FIVEX-923786 format. One line per field, with one value per residue: x, y, z of N, C-alpha, C, O in turn; residue number from 1. Coordinates in Angstrom, 2 decimals. Layout:
REM residues N
nu [X;...] $
nv [Y;...] $
nw [Z;...] $
cau [X;...] $
cav [Y;...] $
caw [Z;...] $
cu [X;...] $
cv [Y;...] $
cw [Z;...] $
ou [X;...] $
ov [Y;...] $
ow [Z;...] $
pos [NUM;...] $
This chain:
REM residues 80
nu [7.14;5.59;6.16;5.39;5.25;5.29;5.63;7.67;8.32;8.95;8.61;6.00;2.83;0.22;1.84;2.56;0.59;-0.70;1.43;0.96;-1.14;-1.58;1.09;-0.65;-2.69;-1.22;-0.33;-2.31;-3.90;-2.06;-0.34;1.84;4.44;6.36;6.34;7.39;8.94;9.40;12.03;12.08;12.72;13.69;12.24;9.65;8.98;10.42;7.82;6.08;4.22;3.17;2.36;2.02;1.29;2.48;1.69;2.60;2.96;4.18;6.08;4.41;2.29;-0.39;-2.25;-2.16;-1.64;-3.98;-7.11;-6.34;-7.49;-9.52;-9.26;-10.64;-10.70;-7.89;-6.72;-7.75;-6.83;-3.71;-4.34;-5.90] $
nv [15.60;13.51;10.60;7.08;4.17;1.07;-1.11;-3.96;-6.75;-9.10;-10.77;-10.70;-11.94;-10.73;-7.69;-7.91;-7.57;-5.45;-3.57;-3.98;-3.10;-0.41;0.50;0.20;2.17;4.71;4.49;4.59;6.86;8.59;9.52;11.76;10.21;8.42;4.76;2.38;-0.36;-1.53;-3.60;-4.19;-5.00;-2.95;-0.62;-1.22;-1.24;1.36;2.65;2.09;-0.66;-3.93;-5.55;-6.13;-5.46;-2.00;0.94;3.99;6.99;9.87;9.50;9.96;7.05;5.49;3.23;-0.12;-3.24;-6.37;-6.27;-5.88;-2.59;-1.38;-0.36;2.24;3.15;3.20;5.15;7.35;7.55;7.67;10.60;10.59] $
nw [1.08;2.52;4.55;5.06;6.98;7.49;10.24;11.65;13.35;12.12;9.27;8.71;7.66;7.86;7.68;5.59;3.70;4.70;3.95;1.23;0.46;1.46;0.02;-2.42;-2.15;-2.05;-4.55;-6.55;-5.92;-6.70;-4.79;-3.43;-1.43;0.51;0.99;3.22;4.20;7.48;9.36;12.44;15.44;17.69;16.68;16.79;19.99;20.56;19.93;21.93;22.00;21.42;19.80;16.19;12.64;12.47;11.94;10.64;10.29;8.71;11.15;13.57;15.13;13.97;13.66;14.92;15.31;14.89;13.60;10.32;9.35;6.76;3.07;3.15;5.68;6.22;4.13;5.46;7.90;6.44;5.68;2.93] $
cau [6.53;5.06;6.40;4.45;6.24;5.00;6.67;7.00;9.50;9.39;7.92;4.20;1.37;-0.20;2.80;2.66;-0.45;-0.49;2.30;0.78;-2.34;-1.01;1.39;-1.29;-3.28;-0.51;0.08;-3.23;-3.90;-0.73;0.15;3.46;4.24;7.08;6.50;8.60;8.75;10.53;11.40;12.98;12.00;13.24;11.39;8.15;9.46;9.99;6.38;5.68;3.28;3.83;1.65;2.37;1.95;1.76;1.27;3.49;2.78;4.88;6.36;3.15;1.69;-2.40;-2.80;-1.01;-2.20;-4.86;-6.91;-5.70;-8.01;-10.21;-8.41;-11.31;-9.83;-6.13;-6.87;-8.06;-5.28;-2.60;-5.25;-5.96] $
cav [14.51;12.06;9.19;5.82;3.34;-0.50;-1.04;-5.15;-7.12;-9.74;-10.63;-11.80;-11.81;-9.40;-7.36;-8.20;-7.45;-3.71;-2.62;-3.73;-2.34;0.87;0.99;0.40;3.29;5.72;4.27;4.67;8.03;9.30;10.55;12.32;9.58;7.12;3.38;1.83;-1.41;-1.64;-4.94;-3.96;-4.80;-1.34;0.38;-1.32;-1.46;1.96;3.08;1.38;-1.76;-5.47;-6.21;-5.66;-4.44;-0.87;2.15;4.77;8.05;11.08;9.92;9.23;5.62;5.42;1.85;-1.10;-5.26;-6.92;-6.48;-5.06;-1.63;-1.65;0.10;3.22;3.49;3.06;6.78;8.51;7.13;8.13;11.54;10.64] $
caw [1.27;3.52;5.14;5.53;7.56;7.85;11.23;12.62;14.37;11.62;8.06;8.92;6.33;8.40;7.68;4.26;3.55;4.77;3.15;-0.04;0.38;1.55;-1.52;-3.89;-2.10;-2.93;-6.38;-7.25;-5.51;-6.95;-3.42;-2.65;0.06;0.39;1.76;3.71;5.24;8.50;10.44;13.57;16.75;18.49;16.44;17.61;21.11;20.19;19.62;22.97;21.49;21.33;18.31;14.84;12.22;12.74;10.57;11.29;8.81;9.37;12.75;14.18;15.14;13.15;13.93;15.66;15.55;13.77;12.82;9.24;8.87;5.38;2.76;3.56;6.49;5.76;3.14;6.03;8.58;6.00;5.41;1.91] $
cu [6.59;5.92;5.65;5.38;5.19;5.80;6.46;8.44;10.03;8.28;6.78;3.94;0.71;0.36;2.58;1.65;-1.01;0.33;1.65;-0.41;-1.97;-0.56;0.26;-2.53;-2.55;0.10;-1.19;-3.76;-3.25;-0.27;1.76;4.02;5.44;6.69;7.42;8.47;9.84;10.27;12.68;12.52;12.27;12.60;9.48;8.04;9.29;8.64;5.22;4.35;3.99;3.07;1.93;1.01;1.43;1.99;1.51;3.47;3.45;5.53;5.93;2.25;0.06;-2.71;-1.44;-1.71;-3.13;-6.33;-6.78;-7.06;-8.42;-9.09;-9.05;-10.40;-8.70;-6.24;-6.93;-6.70;-4.11;-3.18;-5.23;-7.40] $
cv [13.73;10.74;8.29;4.70;2.17;-1.03;-3.15;-5.59;-8.48;-9.88;-11.29;-10.98;-11.10;-7.76;-6.77;-7.09;-5.98;-3.13;-2.72;-3.16;-0.97;1.40;0.99;1.60;4.14;5.78;4.98;6.22;9.27;10.53;10.43;12.11;8.47;6.18;2.89;0.56;-1.67;-2.69;-4.68;-3.88;-3.66;-0.55;-0.12;-1.02;0.31;3.07;2.76;0.81;-2.62;-5.94;-5.40;-6.26;-2.95;-0.05;3.26;6.28;9.41;10.91;9.61;7.88;6.31;4.22;0.79;-2.66;-5.31;-6.26;-5.70;-3.59;-1.94;-0.75;1.67;3.40;3.37;4.44;7.30;8.36;7.84;9.52;11.84;12.11] $
cw [2.36;3.59;6.05;5.23;7.37;8.66;11.84;13.14;13.51;10.25;7.98;7.86;6.33;7.77;6.42;3.27;3.75;4.48;1.70;-0.49;0.68;0.42;-2.93;-3.93;-2.51;-4.09;-6.58;-7.23;-5.57;-5.54;-3.02;-1.52;-0.30;1.37;2.02;4.76;6.24;9.41;11.20;14.68;17.56;17.84;16.84;18.30;20.75;20.36;21.52;23.15;21.79;20.41;17.18;14.09;12.48;11.62;11.10;9.82;9.52;11.30;14.18;13.78;14.64;13.23;13.94;15.81;14.31;14.25;11.23;9.21;7.23;4.32;2.82;4.70;6.40;4.93;4.21;7.44;7.87;5.23;3.51;2.05] $
ou [7.59;6.22;5.34;5.97;4.09;6.81;5.40;9.42;11.10;7.26;6.57;4.40;0.31;-0.41;2.45;1.92;-1.74;0.22;1.73;-0.65;-2.20;-1.11;0.34;-3.15;-2.99;0.81;-1.04;-4.02;-3.44;-0.04;2.52;4.25;5.37;6.65;8.38;7.96;10.99;9.23;13.86;11.92;11.32;12.29;8.48;7.09;8.13;8.71;4.12;3.49;5.12;3.26;2.05;0.12;0.25;2.44;0.78;3.97;3.21;5.49;6.46;1.71;-0.42;-3.81;-0.34;-2.38;-3.13;-6.44;-7.40;-7.97;-7.70;-8.02;-8.21;-9.28;-8.62;-5.29;-5.97;-5.82;-3.47;-2.62;-4.78;-7.89] $
ov [13.39;10.03;8.45;4.31;2.58;-1.52;-3.58;-4.87;-9.02;-9.20;-12.31;-9.96;-10.55;-6.85;-5.58;-6.20;-5.47;-1.93;-1.74;-2.79;-0.28;2.28;1.56;1.98;4.65;6.66;6.18;6.80;10.37;11.73;9.56;12.97;7.76;6.55;2.82;0.59;-1.98;-2.95;-4.83;-2.88;-3.21;0.47;0.57;-0.25;0.70;4.18;3.14;1.24;-2.52;-7.15;-4.18;-7.02;-2.69;-0.40;3.68;6.26;9.83;11.69;9.27;7.62;7.39;4.06;0.79;-2.84;-4.70;-5.77;-4.64;-4.25;-2.67;-0.46;2.53;3.85;4.12;5.07;8.07;9.20;8.62;9.73;12.82;12.59] $
ow [3.00;2.63;7.23;4.23;7.02;8.16;12.29;13.29;13.81;10.21;7.31;7.34;5.30;7.47;6.14;2.47;2.90;4.69;0.96;-1.63;-0.31;-0.23;-4.02;-4.92;-3.54;-4.59;-6.81;-8.29;-5.05;-5.44;-2.57;-0.67;-1.30;2.54;1.25;5.88;5.92;10.03;10.86;15.06;18.20;18.46;17.06;18.32;20.65;20.89;21.93;23.92;22.28;20.25;17.21;14.48;12.68;10.53;12.00;8.69;10.65;12.25;15.24;12.70;14.97;12.71;13.37;16.82;13.25;15.38;11.26;8.71;6.55;4.86;2.59;4.48;7.38;5.41;4.28;7.66;8.57;4.15;2.92;1.03] $
pos [1;2;3;4;5;6;7;8;9;10;11;12;13;14;15;16;17;18;19;20;21;22;23;24;25;26;27;28;29;30;31;32;33;34;35;36;37;38;39;40;41;42;43;44;45;46;47;48;49;50;51;52;53;54;55;56;57;58;59;60;61;62;63;64;65;66;67;68;69;70;71;72;73;74;75;76;77;78;79;80] $
């Protein structure tokens, strides 16, 4: 099972949007993946960036900041 995380320091609008779009992709594509929302500034700092939201797939940073990638780009980033 893949582990997909949307990481941010606060519950921002773009963070919510990224979480919802990624969750929808996982559900519609019937992927064997768990999508998790992480609200922890220490997690953001761990990846060496100061912009959110972060998209982390199996421990690897795939995207940071805005604009949020399109659904098609997100599918590529999470390996659909």
